[in-house]
C-alpha positions in Angstrom: -49.3 14.0 -168.7 -48.4 16.7 -171.0 -51.7 17.0 -172.7 -52.6 20.6 -173.3 -56.1 21.7 -173.2 -56.8 24.6 -175.4 -59.5 26.8 -174.3 -60.7 29.4 -176.6 -60.5 33.0 -175.5 -63.5 35.1 -175.4 -62.1 37.0 -178.4 -62.1 33.9 -180.4 -58.3 33.8 -180.7 -56.4 30.5 -180.8 -54.4 31.1 -177.7 -54.8 28.7 -174.8 -55.8 30.3 -171.5 -54.6 27.4 -169.2 -52.1 24.6 -170.0 -53.2 21.5 -168.0 -50.0 19.7 -167.1 -48.3 18.3 -164.0 -47.8 21.7 -162.4 -51.6 22.1 -162.1 -51.8 18.8 -160.2 -48.9 19.8 -157.9 -50.6 23.2 -157.3 -53.9 21.4 -156.4 -52.1 19.1 -154.0 -50.2 22.0 -152.4 -53.5 23.9 -152.1 -55.3 20.9 -150.6 -52.4 20.4 -148.2 -52.3 24.2 -147.3 -56.1 24.1 -146.8 -55.8 21.1 -144.5 -53.0 22.6 -142.5 -54.8 25.9 -142.3 -58.0 24.3 -141.2 -56.4 22.3 -138.4 -53.9 24.9 -137.2 -55.8 28.2 -137.9 -59.5 27.9 -138.6 -60.5 25.2 -136.0 -58.7 26.9 -133.1 -60.1 30.3 -134.2 -63.6 28.8 -134.4 -63.2 27.1 -131.1 -62.1 30.3 -129.4 -64.9 32.2 -131.1 -67.4 29.6 -129.9 -66.0 29.8 -126.4 -66.3 33.6 -126.5 -69.8 33.4 -127.8 -70.7 30.8 -125.1 -69.1 33.0 -122.5 -71.0 36.1 -123.7 -74.3 34.2 -123.8 -73.6 32.8 -120.3 -72.8 36.3 -119.0 -75.9 37.7 -120.6 -78.0 34.9 -119.1 -76.4 35.5 -115.7 -77.0 39.3 -116.1 -80.7 38.6 -117.0 -81.0 36.2 -114.0 -79.4 38.8 -111.7 -81.6 41.5 -113.1 -84.7 39.4 -112.5 -83.5 38.6 -109.0 -82.9 42.3 -108.3 -86.4 43.2 -109.6 -87.9 40.5 -107.4 -86.0 41.8 -104.4 -87.0 45.3 -105.2 -90.6 44.3 -105.4 -90.3 42.4 -102.1 -88.6 45.4 -100.5 -91.4 47.8 -101.8 -94.1 45.4 -100.5 -92.4 45.2 -97.1 -92.0 49.0 -97.0 -95.6 49.5 -97.9 -96.6 47.1 -95.1 -94.4 48.9 -92.6 -95.9 52.2 -93.6 -99.4 50.8 -93.2 -98.5 49.4 -89.8 -96.9 52.8 -88.8 -100.0 54.7 -90.0 -102.3 52.3 -88.0 -100.1 52.7 -84.9 -100.2 56.5 -85.4 -104.0 56.5 -85.8 -104.3 54.3 -82.7 -102.0 56.6 -80.6 -104.0 59.7 -81.8 -107.2 58.0 -80.8 -105.8 57.1 -77.3 -104.5 60.6 -76.9 -107.8 62.1 -77.8 -109.6 59.8 -75.4 -107.1 60.7 -72.6 -107.6 64.4 -73.4 -111.4 64.0 -73.2 -111.0 62.1 -69.9 -108.6 64.7 -68.4 -110.9 67.6 -69.6 -114.0 65.9 -68.1 -112.2 65.4 -64.7 -111.0 69.0 -64.8 -114.5 70.2 -65.6 -116.0 68.1 -62.8 -113.4 69.5 -60.3 -114.1 73.0 -61.5 -117.9 72.5 -61.1 -117.3 70.9 -57.6 -115.1 73.8 -56.6 -117.7 76.3 -57.9 -120.5 74.5 -56.0 -118.4 74.5 -52.9 -117.6 78.2 -53.3 -121.3 79.0 -53.8 -122.2 77.0 -50.7 -119.5 78.7 -48.7 -120.7 82.1 -49.9 -124.3 81.2 -49.0 -123.3 80.0 -45.5 -121.2 83.1 -44.9 -124.0 85.3 -46.2 -126.5 83.6 -43.9 -124.1 83.9 -41.0 -123.6 87.6 -41.7 -127.4 88.1 -42.0 -127.9 86.2 -38.8 -125.3 88.3 -37.0 -126.5 91.6 -38.5 -130.3 90.9 -38.1 -130.5 91.9 -34.4 -128.6 95.1 -35.1 -130.4 95.9 -38.4 -132.6 98.7 -36.9 -129.6 100.3 -35.2 -127.5 100.2 -38.4 -130.4 101.5 -40.5 -130.8 104.5 -38.2 -127.1 105.2 -38.4 -127.1 105.1 -42.2 -130.2 107.3 -42.4 -128.7 109.8 -40.0 -125.5 110.1 -42.1 -127.5 110.5 -45.3 -129.9 113.0 -43.9 -127.4 114.7 -41.7 -129.7 114.6 -38.7 -130.8 112.1 -36.1 -133.7 109.8 -37.1 -136.1 108.7 -34.4 
C-alpha cells in the first residue's frame, strides 16, 4: 500500500502534506491500542473514583442537610417547651402572689379586729375605772371641793 496521496498545500505548491502509507495504518492501530489501554487503565478508574467522590460529597451534603433540619426541629421543640415552661412559671408566680395577697389581707383583717377588740376592751376598762373612781369620790366630793377652794383662795371656805 504505497499509494501516495498528494494534498495540495494552501499556497498551491505541488508538495504533498501527508504521505498515506503503511506507517499511517500502524500509527492508527497504535493510537487505538493506546486509547483502549488508557481508557481501561486510566480513564475508567479515574471516572469511577470521581463518581464515588461526588456520590460521597452528595451523601455528606444530604446528611448535613438532614442533620441541620433535625437540629432546627429540635431547636424549635426546645423553644416551644421553654416558652411553655416560662408560661407555667409565670402562672405559678401569679398564683403565689394572689395567695400571698389574700393571706396578707386575712392577717391584716385579723390584726385590725384584735386591735379594735383591744381598744374596745381598754375603753370599757377605762369607763369602769372612771365610774369606780366617781363612785368612790362622790361621797367625799364636797370635802375635796372645799379643800381645793381653800388652797386656791388661801382661806377656809364654809
